[in-house]
Structures are given as structure tokens and as C-alpha cells.
N, C-alpha and C positions, 0 to 999 in steps of 0.2 A: 779316580774311578768315575767321577761324573763326566769327564771329557770322553772317556772310552764309551760309556753308555750313549752319550750324545752322538758320537761318531757312528756307532752301530745303528742308531735310530735314523740318522741322515742317510745311510746306505740303504736301509730297509725302505725308507720313503722313496728314494730314487728308483729302486727296483720295482716297487709297486706302481709308480707312475709309468715306468717304461713298459711293464706288462699290460697296463691298461691301454696305453697308446697302441701297442702291438695288437691287442685284441680288437680294438676299434678298426684298425686298418684291415685286419683279417676278416672281420665280419662284414664291413661295409664297402671296402675298396678293392683289395687284392686277395687272391687265394692261390697258394702254391699247389701244384698237382703234378702227377707223373703220367706220361703217355703209356697206355697199356694196349698193345696190339699193333698190327702193321697196316691198318686201314688207311692211314694218311701218308704213306711213303710216296714220294720222296720229300714231302713237306715236313712231316714229323716222323721220327723213328721210335721204335719200341724202347722204353726206358728213359727217354729224354724228360727233363724237368721243364715245366711251364709255370709262369705266373699269370693267372687269369685276372683280367680287369673286370670288375663288376659295375663299371661306370657306363657302359654302353658299347655299341659296335659301329664300325664304319666299314665301307667297302674294302675288301681285301683281307679283312680280319679272319682269324680262325676262331670259331665259336665252339663252345662245349655245351652239351645237353646232358643233364643228369636225370637218370630214371631210377627207379627203385632197385634195379639189378646192376646197372653199370653206368659209366660216363662215356659218352661218344663225342667225337670232335668232327666238325664239318667246316668247310671254307665258305665264306660269303664271296661269291664271284664279283669281280670288278666289272664295271661297264665301260672301261676305257676312258678316254678323255671326253669330258662333257663340254659341249659348245653352246 
């Protein structure tokens, strides 16, 4: 009986740690989202899934802007080759 309880507690501990790591990643680093609308065709299509990085942006990235009513996506234009 003691070994079964120990096994259950080990599983619960592993699940809690995994959930905590997933929450930290979701809150500070990455956020999954879904494209809503056709405004970014042909780059993005309605219903596609994206993983948004919260770490910063570089030229050529697609950025998202969240307002109180909706989320909009926009592209950061590249400047071509810099010399």
C-alpha cells in the first residue's frame, strides 16, 4: 500500500511541475492563437494556428496587436539586404 501511495505522489509531483513549466512558457515566452479573418491572405489564412513569440520582433516577422475587441496581425516590412 505504501509503494502505491508513493507512486501516486510521484506522478502528481511530475504533473504539477509540468503544468508549472507550461504556464511559465505560456505567460512569458509563447502564446498559441488562431487566425481570424482574411486580412493577411496570402501570408496567413483564416483558421490557421500560430505560435506567437513574446520575446521580440525582427524584420520580416508577422506581429499581432491585441485590443479590447479583437486581435489584429500585421507584417513588419523587411528593408532588404543592409550594406
